[in-house]
N, C-alpha and C positions, 0 to 999 in steps of 0.2 A: 504494500500500500504506500502510495506517495505521501510525503509529509504534507500536512495541511498548511496552507498559507496562514501565517499568523494574522489575527484580526487586531488592528490597532484600536486602542480606546482613547477617547477624548479626555485628556487629563483635566483640562479646564472645566469641562462639564461635570466631571466627578467632584472637583473642588467645589463648584457651585452647588451641587446637590447636597454634599456633606454640610456645607455652610447653611443651606436653607433648612435641612432636616434636623441637624444636630447642633447648630450654632457653634460649629468648630471651624477654624480656618486652617486649611492645609496649604502647603506650598508644593510646587511641582517636584521638588527633591525630597519631600517628606518620606520617611521610612515606611509609612503606610502603603505607598505604592509598590514597595518591594513585596509586601504581603499580597497585594493584588496580583502581582506577577507570579508569585509562587502558587497562589490559588489557581490561576489560569493554567499553569503547567500541569498541576495535578488533574484538573478537569480535562485537559486535552489528552493526557495519558489514559484517563478513565474512559473517555469517549472512544479512543482508539481500541482499547481492550473490548469494550462493549460492541463496537462495530465488528471486530474480528469474530466474536462469539455469535453474533447474529448471522454473519456470513457463513460460518461453519454450520449453524443450525439450518439455515436455508438450503445449503448444499446437501446436507444429510436428508432433509425432507424431500428435496427434489429427486435425490437418488433412490429413496424408498418408493416414491410415487412412480418413477419411470423405470423400475426394474424389468417388468415384462417387455420382451422385444416387440410385441405387437400392441403395446399400449398407445391407442390413438391420441390420447390427451397429451402425450409427450412427443408427438411427431413420428411415432412408429406406425407400423401397419402397412398395408398395400398403398402404393402410389397410383393415383388415377391421372392418366394423361388427358389433357384437354385437346379437343380437335381445333385445327386451325380454321381460319375463316372460309376456306374452300371446301371444308368438310372432309378432307382427305385424311 
Protein backbone atom coordinates (compact mmCIF):
# COMPACT_ATOMS: atom_id res chain seq x y z
CA UNK A 1 0.00 0.00 0.00
CA UNK A 2 1.34 3.42 -0.93
CA UNK A 3 2.00 5.88 1.85
CA UNK A 4 -0.88 8.24 2.36
CA UNK A 5 -0.32 11.87 1.52
CA UNK A 6 -0.15 13.78 4.81
CA UNK A 7 -3.01 16.16 5.35
CA UNK A 8 -1.88 19.59 6.48
CA UNK A 9 -3.86 21.24 9.23
CA UNK A 10 -4.47 24.95 9.61
CA UNK A 11 -2.50 25.91 12.74
CA UNK A 12 -4.08 29.33 12.94
CA UNK A 13 -7.58 27.84 12.79
CA UNK A 14 -6.65 25.51 15.65
CA UNK A 15 -5.25 28.41 17.67
CA UNK A 16 -8.45 30.39 17.08
CA UNK A 17 -10.70 27.46 18.04
CA UNK A 18 -8.77 26.74 21.25
CA UNK A 19 -8.92 30.42 22.17
CA UNK A 20 -12.67 30.60 21.49
CA UNK A 21 -13.59 27.36 23.26
CA UNK A 22 -11.15 27.33 26.16
CA UNK A 23 -9.95 30.93 26.50
CA UNK A 24 -6.35 29.73 26.08
CA UNK A 25 -3.86 31.41 23.79
CA UNK A 26 -1.52 29.05 21.95
CA UNK A 27 1.38 30.05 19.74
CA UNK A 28 2.33 28.24 16.52
CA UNK A 29 5.45 26.80 18.22
CA UNK A 30 3.51 25.63 21.29
CA UNK A 31 4.30 22.09 22.48
CA UNK A 32 0.61 21.25 22.17
CA UNK A 33 1.11 20.98 18.42
CA UNK A 34 3.68 18.23 18.98
CA UNK A 35 0.92 16.26 20.69
CA UNK A 36 -1.38 16.93 17.75
CA UNK A 37 1.30 15.55 15.41
CA UNK A 38 1.87 12.46 17.57
CA UNK A 39 -1.88 11.83 17.72
CA UNK A 40 -2.10 12.14 13.96
CA UNK A 41 0.73 9.61 13.46
CA UNK A 42 -0.96 7.11 15.77
CA UNK A 43 -4.26 7.57 13.92
CA UNK A 44 -2.60 7.13 10.52
CA UNK A 45 -0.93 3.88 11.62
CA UNK A 46 -4.19 2.63 13.10
CA UNK A 47 -6.08 3.43 9.90
CA UNK A 48 -3.47 1.62 7.82
CA UNK A 49 -3.79 -1.46 10.03
CA UNK A 50 -7.59 -1.36 9.85
CA UNK A 51 -7.45 -0.91 6.07
CA UNK A 52 -5.20 -3.97 5.75
CA UNK A 53 -7.53 -6.07 7.89
CA UNK A 54 -10.54 -5.03 5.84
CA UNK A 55 -8.72 -5.86 2.60
CA UNK A 56 -7.80 -9.31 3.95
CA UNK A 57 -11.38 -9.96 5.08
CA UNK A 58 -12.78 -8.87 1.71
CA UNK A 59 -10.29 -11.05 -0.14
CA UNK A 60 -11.17 -14.07 2.02
CA UNK A 61 -14.90 -13.46 1.59
CA UNK A 62 -14.52 -13.15 -2.19
CA UNK A 63 -12.41 -16.31 -2.31
CA UNK A 64 -15.05 -18.27 -0.38
CA UNK A 65 -17.86 -16.94 -2.56
CA UNK A 66 -16.04 -17.65 -5.82
CA UNK A 67 -14.70 -21.13 -5.06
CA UNK A 68 -16.87 -23.13 -7.48
CA UNK A 69 -15.49 -22.93 -11.01
CA UNK A 70 -18.97 -22.53 -12.46
CA UNK A 71 -20.15 -19.82 -10.06
CA UNK A 72 -21.95 -17.38 -12.36
CA UNK A 73 -21.87 -14.55 -9.79
CA UNK A 74 -18.05 -14.54 -9.95
CA UNK A 75 -17.72 -14.50 -13.70
CA UNK A 76 -17.46 -18.28 -14.05
CA UNK A 77 -19.64 -20.58 -16.08
CA UNK A 78 -20.27 -20.84 -19.81
CA UNK A 79 -19.59 -17.89 -22.04
CA UNK A 80 -22.24 -16.82 -24.49
CA UNK A 81 -21.09 -15.29 -27.74
CA UNK A 82 -23.20 -12.51 -29.17
CA UNK A 83 -23.99 -12.43 -32.84
CA UNK A 84 -22.64 -9.64 -34.94
CA UNK A 85 -24.94 -7.21 -36.76
CA UNK A 86 -25.03 -9.40 -39.92
CA UNK A 87 -26.40 -12.35 -37.99
CA UNK A 88 -23.46 -14.57 -38.90
